[in-house]
C-alpha atoms as one frame of an Amber mdcrd trajectory, in Angstrom:
protein
 101.691 109.773 105.690 101.034 112.203 108.545  98.006 113.611 106.730  96.581
 110.170 105.994  97.006 109.007 109.585  95.541 112.181 111.043  92.632 112.749
 108.651  91.547 109.197 107.921  92.254 107.477 111.218  92.624 110.232 113.815
  96.115 109.074 114.754  98.529 111.857 115.705 101.920 110.978 114.235 105.036
 113.025 113.589 106.782 110.819 111.077 108.874 113.589 109.562 110.663 114.281
 112.841 110.411 110.873 114.528 112.132 108.178 112.472 111.372 105.591 115.171
 107.618 105.953 114.744 106.127 102.431 114.539 103.728 103.382 111.736 106.629
 104.691 109.647 108.753 101.597 110.279 105.944  99.145 109.541 104.836 100.985
 106.401 108.457 100.932 105.187 108.543  97.178 105.859 105.294  96.712 103.916
 106.641  98.456 100.827 110.020  96.723 101.100 108.445  93.291 100.559 108.814
  92.019  96.999 105.685  89.976  96.365 107.328  88.025  93.567 109.886  86.663
  96.049 107.270  85.176  98.408 106.853  81.453  97.874 103.097  81.347  98.457
 102.606  84.107  95.855 104.688  82.169  93.353 102.709  79.025  94.096  99.367
  80.815  93.729 100.541  82.335  90.424 101.597  78.913  89.203  98.404  77.186
  90.356  95.673  79.865  90.643  93.184  77.496  92.245  95.435  77.467  95.338
  95.261  81.249  95.821  92.160  81.179  98.028  93.284  78.284 100.275  96.743
  79.848 100.666  95.089  83.138 101.631  93.045  81.387 104.318  96.104  79.512
 105.585  98.138  82.731 105.865  95.409  84.584 107.747  94.702  81.545 109.951
  98.349  81.352 110.984  98.320  85.078 111.762  95.138  84.681 113.839  96.621
  81.752 115.759  99.762  83.780 116.488  97.671  86.713 117.740  95.613  84.445
 120.007  98.787  82.842 121.383 100.178  86.291 122.175  96.912  87.196 123.949
  97.003  83.988 126.009 100.747  83.987 126.682 101.895  87.644 126.580 105.664
  87.012 126.704 105.412  85.309 123.293 104.997  88.812 121.868 108.762  89.161
 122.264 109.344  86.160 119.987 106.467  86.214 117.483 106.235  89.184 115.147
 103.132  90.140 113.253 103.242  90.315 109.470 103.648  94.048 108.674 100.562
  94.193 106.435  98.421  92.582 109.106  99.895  94.842 111.796  98.670  97.889
 109.872  95.266  96.296 109.262  94.899  95.469 112.962  95.883  98.999 114.074
  93.339 100.506 111.683  90.736  98.039 112.967  91.490  99.205 116.533  90.815
 102.801 115.473  87.605 101.822 113.664  86.385  99.938 116.743  86.731 103.081
 118.886
């Protein structure tokens, strides 16, 4: 993980010595999620035509939450980002540099 973060994204992490590293914790949360247990995944598997609308709904909710946190910063203490989207947003921040 250290090599990927350093070489691909230019992020200096020390995940082997720092167990409280946010990238390590979020990546562990990403891999801990069982996709078959998520209701919207089950619904999209049952009715495949709903997969695209459910995808847009999920990302729209995440975007609304991010905008609310930007407008009202203290909401960041109460609204957590989905781990997958947190990683995507951090990588996007690095790409935008």
